[in-house]
C-alpha positions in Angstrom: 0.1 -0.2 0.0 1.1 3.4 -0.3 1.7 5.7 2.4 0.4 9.0 2.3 2.3 11.8 4.1 0.0 14.2 5.7 0.8 17.7 4.8 2.5 19.7 8.0 -0.1 21.1 10.3 0.4 24.8 11.2 1.3 25.1 14.4 2.1 28.5 16.0 5.6 29.4 16.5 6.8 29.3 19.7 7.3 33.2 19.8 3.3 33.4 18.8 2.8 31.2 22.4 4.9 33.6 24.1 3.7 36.9 22.9 -0.4 35.5 23.6 0.9 34.6 26.7 2.7 37.9 27.8 -0.4 39.6 26.3 -2.7 37.4 28.8 -0.5 38.2 31.8 -0.3 42.1 30.5 -4.3 41.7 30.7 -4.2 40.2 34.2 -1.8 42.6 35.5 -3.9 45.6 34.6 -6.9 44.4 36.1 -4.7 44.0 39.5 -3.7 47.8 39.1 -7.4 48.3 38.5 -8.4 46.7 41.5 -5.6 48.0 43.4 -6.2 51.6 42.3 -10.2 51.6 43.6 -8.8 50.2 46.8 -6.6 53.1 47.2 -9.5 55.3 46.5 -11.9 53.7 48.8 -9.0 53.7 51.7 -8.2 57.5 51.0 -12.1 58.2 51.2 -12.3 56.1 54.5 -9.2 58.4 55.8 -10.9 61.3 55.0 -14.1 60.3 56.8 -12.4 59.2 59.9 -10.5 62.5 60.1 -13.7 64.2 59.7 -15.2 62.3 62.5 -12.3 63.0 64.8 -12.2 66.7 64.2 -15.8 66.7 64.8 -15.4 65.1 68.2 -12.6 67.3 68.8 -14.9 70.3 68.3 -17.4 68.8 70.4 -15.4 67.8 73.5 -14.1 71.7 73.5 -17.5 73.1 73.0 -18.8 70.6 75.8 -15.7 71.7 78.3 -16.5 75.4 77.5 -20.3 75.0 78.2 -19.5 72.7 81.4 -16.6 75.9 82.3 -19.7 78.8 81.2 -22.3 76.7 83.5 -19.8 76.4 86.9 -19.2 80.1 86.0 -22.9 81.2 86.0 -23.4 78.9 89.3 -20.8 80.5 91.0 -22.4 84.1 89.9 -26.0 82.8 91.5 -25.0 81.9 94.4 -24.9 84.7 97.0 -21.6 85.1 98.8 -21.7 82.9 101.9 -20.3 84.9 104.6 -19.1 83.2 108.2 -22.3 83.7 110.7 -21.7 86.7 113.0 -20.6 85.5 116.5 -19.0 87.2 119.4 -15.8 85.5 118.0 -16.0 86.5 114.4 -17.7 90.1 114.7 
């Protein structure tokens, strides 16, 4: 019988495979970079919000302290001056 040689199959060159692998890896890395950038933005926003809350707490504490001092001063002003009762030893 006659042996028929099959024509060579077109196979991608090794460099083509490498290029496809590298392109695929580049796309993966781009996705990771996009995810990291989104996470960075989220963390920055959370940090700004935390700083704002801390500033609001600080201002509230200062206002509470000032109110307490004002209340104390008002209470002191409302009290009549207390003099010791007059006694023969203390005219």
